[in-house]
Backbone as a printed PyTorch tensor [residue, N CA C, xyz], in Angstrom:
tensor([[[ 70.4090, 151.3280, 110.8860],
         [ 69.8170, 152.6420, 110.8370],
         [ 69.5360, 152.9840, 109.3740]],

        [[ 68.4420, 153.6820, 109.1510],
         [ 68.0420, 154.0530, 107.7960],
         [ 68.2480, 155.5340, 107.5510]],

        [[ 68.2860, 155.8920, 106.2790],
         [ 68.4230, 157.2770, 105.8570],
         [ 67.1150, 157.7480, 105.2650]],

        [[ 66.7630, 158.9750, 105.5740],
         [ 65.5350, 159.5730, 105.0600],
         [ 65.8790, 160.9320, 104.4640]],

        [[ 65.5740, 161.1130, 103.1930],
         [ 65.7990, 162.4000, 102.5410],
         [ 64.5130, 163.1950, 102.5550]],

        [[ 64.5870, 164.4410, 103.0290],
         [ 63.4070, 165.2850, 103.1290],
         [ 63.5810, 166.5600, 102.3270]],

        [[ 62.4900, 167.0030, 101.7720],
         [ 62.4540, 168.3190, 101.1470],
         [ 61.7710, 169.2550, 102.1310]],

        [[ 62.5000, 170.2490, 102.6240],
         [ 61.9650, 171.1770, 103.6030],
         [ 61.9170, 172.5900, 103.0330]],

        [[ 60.9190, 173.3510, 103.4380],
         [ 60.9240, 174.7670, 103.0640],
         [ 62.1850, 175.4310, 103.6420]],

        [[ 62.6930, 176.4270, 102.9330],
         [ 63.9240, 177.0870, 103.3690],
         [ 63.8130, 177.6220, 104.8020]],

        [[ 62.6620, 178.1900, 105.1440],
         [ 62.5030, 178.7710, 106.4770],
         [ 62.5860, 177.6960, 107.5630]],

        [[ 61.9740, 176.5390, 107.3350],
         [ 62.0290, 175.4550, 108.3060],
         [ 63.4410, 174.8930, 108.4150]],

        [[ 64.1010, 174.7670, 107.2940],
         [ 65.4780, 174.2710, 107.2750],
         [ 66.3840, 175.1930, 108.0830]],

        [[ 66.2020, 176.4970, 107.9160],
         [ 66.9930, 177.4760, 108.6560],
         [ 66.7120, 177.3590, 110.1570]],

        [[ 65.4390, 177.2670, 110.5260],
         [ 65.0790, 177.1330, 111.9370],
         [ 65.6500, 175.8570, 112.5370]],

        [[ 65.6020, 174.7900, 111.7860],
         [ 66.1350, 173.5080, 112.2510],
         [ 67.6200, 173.6270, 112.5730]],

        [[ 68.3690, 174.2520, 111.6870],
         [ 69.8070, 174.4330, 111.9150],
         [ 70.0620, 175.3440, 113.1120]],

        [[ 69.2650, 176.3990, 113.2370],
         [ 69.4450, 177.3300, 114.3590],
         [ 69.1710, 176.6470, 115.6970]],

        [[ 68.0760, 175.8830, 115.7570],
         [ 67.7360, 175.1950, 117.0080],
         [ 68.7600, 174.1320, 117.3450]],

        [[ 69.2150, 173.4040, 116.3570],
         [ 70.2210, 172.3690, 116.6020],
         [ 71.4950, 172.9940, 117.1690]],

        [[ 71.9260, 174.1070, 116.5900],
         [ 73.1300, 174.7820, 117.0750],
         [ 72.9040, 175.2950, 118.4920]],

        [[ 71.7300, 175.8500, 118.7550],
         [ 71.4100, 176.3750, 120.0790],
         [ 71.4050, 175.2610, 121.1320]],

        [[ 70.9240, 174.0870, 120.7370],
         [ 70.8430, 172.9500, 121.6620],
         [ 72.1340, 172.1510, 121.7370]],

        [[ 73.0630, 172.4340, 120.8500],
         [ 74.3340, 171.7190, 120.8500],
         [ 74.2310, 170.2950, 120.3410]],

        [[ 73.2950, 170.0620, 119.4090],
         [ 73.1210, 168.7350, 118.8150],
         [ 73.1780, 168.8660, 117.3010]],

        [[ 73.2630, 167.7280, 116.6330],
         [ 73.2510, 167.7670, 115.1730],
         [ 71.8190, 167.9310, 114.6800]],

        [[ 71.7060, 168.3500, 113.4420],
         [ 70.3880, 168.4720, 112.8190],
         [ 69.7120, 167.1070, 112.7930]],

        [[ 70.4750, 166.0630, 112.5260],
         [ 69.9120, 164.7090, 112.5160],
         [ 69.3510, 164.3310, 113.8780]],

        [[ 70.0730, 164.6580, 114.9460],
         [ 69.6010, 164.3410, 116.2940],
         [ 68.3290, 165.1050, 116.6250]],

        [[ 68.2830, 166.3890, 116.2700],
         [ 67.1030, 167.1940, 116.5590],
         [ 65.8940, 166.6950, 115.7720]],

        [[ 66.0950, 166.4100, 114.4900],
         [ 64.9920, 165.9200, 113.6520],
         [ 64.5040, 164.5570, 114.1500]],

        [[ 65.4200, 163.6830, 114.5080],
         [ 65.0460, 162.3590, 115.0130],
         [ 64.2650, 162.4780, 116.3210]],

        [[ 64.7050, 163.3660, 117.1910],
         [ 64.0100, 163.5790, 118.4660],
         [ 62.6090, 164.1400, 118.2280]],

        [[ 62.4870, 165.0910, 117.3320],
         [ 61.1830, 165.6910, 117.0320],
         [ 60.2310, 164.6560, 116.4390]],

        [[ 60.7180, 163.8370, 115.5370],
         [ 59.8760, 162.7920, 114.9470],
         [ 59.4850, 161.7510, 115.9940]],

        [[ 60.3920, 161.4250, 116.8810],
         [ 60.0890, 160.4670, 117.9520],
         [ 58.9820, 160.9940, 118.8580]],

        [[ 59.0580, 162.2690, 119.2180],
         [ 58.0240, 162.8660, 120.0580],
         [ 56.6680, 162.8550, 119.3590]],

        [[ 56.6480, 163.1880, 118.0770],
         [ 55.3870, 163.2050, 117.3250],
         [ 54.8120, 161.7990, 117.2240]],

        [[ 55.6390, 160.8090, 116.9530],
         [ 55.1550, 159.4350, 116.8560],
         [ 54.6130, 158.9560, 118.2010]],

        [[ 55.2800, 159.3290, 119.2920],
         [ 54.7940, 158.9460, 120.6210],
         [ 53.4100, 159.5360, 120.8660]],

        [[ 53.2090, 160.7880, 120.4700],
         [ 51.8980, 161.4310, 120.6440],
         [ 50.8340, 160.7330, 119.8000]],

        [[ 51.1570, 160.4210, 118.5570],
         [ 50.1940, 159.7490, 117.6880],
         [ 49.8490, 158.3530, 118.1910]],

        [[ 50.8510, 157.6250, 118.6350],
         [ 50.6090, 156.2740, 119.1350],
         [ 49.8090, 156.3030, 120.4360]],

        [[ 50.0660, 157.3020, 121.2710],
         [ 49.2990, 157.4430, 122.5080],
         [ 47.8420, 157.7320, 122.1940]],

        [[ 47.6110, 158.6150, 121.2550],
         [ 46.2360, 158.9340, 120.8570],
         [ 45.5380, 157.6920, 120.3190]],

        [[ 46.2270, 156.9410, 119.4780],
         [ 45.6580, 155.7130, 118.9140],
         [ 45.3220, 154.7110, 120.0210]],

        [[ 46.2210, 154.5680, 120.9880],
         [ 46.0130, 153.6470, 122.1050],
         [ 44.7890, 154.0670, 122.9210]],

        [[ 44.6960, 155.3640, 123.2360],
         [ 43.5700, 155.8370, 124.0450],
         [ 42.2440, 155.6950, 123.3000]],

        [[ 42.2500, 155.9240, 122.0040],
         [ 41.0250, 155.7410, 121.2190],
         [ 40.5900, 154.2810, 121.2230]],

        [[ 41.5550, 153.3720, 121.1180],
         [ 41.2330, 151.9400, 121.1420],
         [ 40.6780, 151.5380, 122.5030]],

        [[ 41.2770, 152.0590, 123.5840],
         [ 40.7760, 151.7590, 124.9290],
         [ 39.3680, 152.3160, 125.1140]],

        [[ 39.1430, 153.5280, 124.6360],
         [ 37.8300, 154.1620, 124.7770],
         [ 36.7640, 153.3780, 124.0080]],

        [[ 37.1330, 152.8160, 122.8750],
         [ 36.1740, 152.0590, 122.0640],
         [ 35.7180, 150.7880, 122.7850]],

        [[ 36.5640, 150.2720, 123.6800],
         [ 36.2060, 149.0560, 124.4150],
         [ 35.3210, 149.3430, 125.6220]],

        [[ 35.2730, 150.6030, 126.0370],
         [ 34.5130, 150.9600, 127.2240],
         [ 33.0190, 151.0470, 126.9510]],

        [[ 32.2460, 150.8680, 128.0060],
         [ 30.7920, 151.0020, 127.9070],
         [ 30.2980, 151.7850, 129.1150]],

        [[ 29.1090, 152.2980, 129.0020],
         [ 28.4880, 153.0030, 130.1150],
         [ 28.3000, 152.0600, 131.3040]],

        [[ 27.9330, 150.8270, 131.0160],
         [ 27.7180, 149.8490, 132.0890],
         [ 29.0140, 149.5910, 132.8600]],

        [[ 30.1310, 149.4700, 132.1630],
         [ 31.4130, 149.2580, 132.8390],
         [ 31.7650, 150.4690, 133.7040]],

        [[ 31.5470, 151.6640, 133.1790],
         [ 31.8190, 152.8790, 133.9390],
         [ 30.9810, 152.9190, 135.2100]],

        [[ 29.7050, 152.6340, 135.0710],
         [ 28.8260, 152.6640, 136.2300],
         [ 29.2080, 151.5930, 137.2450]],

        [[ 29.6920, 150.4500, 136.7750],
         [ 30.1520, 149.3940, 137.6750],
         [ 31.3550, 149.8420, 138.4900]],

        [[ 32.2630, 150.5360, 137.8670],
         [ 33.4380, 151.0410, 138.5800],
         [ 33.0220, 152.1290, 139.5590]],

        [[ 32.1850, 153.0540, 139.1080],
         [ 31.7470, 154.1440, 139.9860],
         [ 30.9580, 153.6310, 141.1810]],

        [[ 30.2550, 152.5170, 141.0220],
         [ 29.4760, 151.9480, 142.1220],
         [ 30.3750, 151.4580, 143.2600]],

        [[ 31.6350, 151.2090, 142.9740],
         [ 32.5660, 150.7320, 143.9910],
         [ 33.1640, 151.8650, 144.8230]],

        [[ 32.9390, 153.1050, 144.3940],
         [ 33.5030, 154.2490, 145.1040],
         [ 32.6100, 154.6040, 146.2810]],

        [[ 33.2130, 154.7480, 147.4640],
         [ 32.4430, 155.0870, 148.6540],
         [ 31.8580, 156.4920, 148.5280]],

        [[ 30.6870, 156.6750, 149.0400],
         [ 30.0080, 157.9730, 149.0140],
         [ 30.3320, 158.7170, 150.3100]],

        [[ 31.4220, 159.4790, 150.2790],
         [ 31.8590, 160.2240, 151.4530],
         [ 32.1740, 161.6630, 151.0460]],

        [[ 32.1560, 162.5420, 152.0100],
         [ 32.5190, 163.9340, 151.7640],
         [ 34.0020, 164.0130, 151.3750]],

        [[ 34.3140, 164.9480, 150.5000],
         [ 35.7000, 165.1470, 150.1130],
         [ 36.4840, 165.7520, 151.2720]],

        [[ 37.7720, 165.4190, 151.3660],
         [ 38.6240, 166.0300, 152.3750],
         [ 38.6700, 167.5330, 152.1380]],

        [[ 38.9710, 168.2670, 153.1670],
         [ 39.0370, 169.7280, 153.0690],
         [ 39.9800, 170.1780, 151.9630]],

        [[ 41.1310, 169.5060, 151.8260],
         [ 42.1180, 169.8850, 150.8170],
         [ 41.6880, 169.5350, 149.3930]],

        [[ 40.6680, 168.7070, 149.2590],
         [ 40.2110, 168.2850, 147.9360],
         [ 39.0100, 169.0870, 147.4400]],

        [[ 38.5580, 170.0280, 148.2280],
         [ 37.3850, 170.8150, 147.8420],
         [ 37.8240, 172.0200, 147.0180]],

        [[ 36.9430, 172.4100, 146.1140],
         [ 37.2140, 173.5970, 145.2980],
         [ 36.8140, 174.8490, 146.0320]]])
């Protein structure tokens, strides 16, 4: 495990301590969890952008051509 030293604004530092106490976890656990969530969001965005870059209109139309042309079920209508 590695150590990371951060310089935080006083207001953020205070909020971090308050939330950690409210959640019953350490400041380190809360900060690690928050960073993990942010990294997951960034990596997901990167993954989706890469997938989108591989797509083409022709591929989309090929997939849509396989869908049967039928009326939507009653429960699926707006």
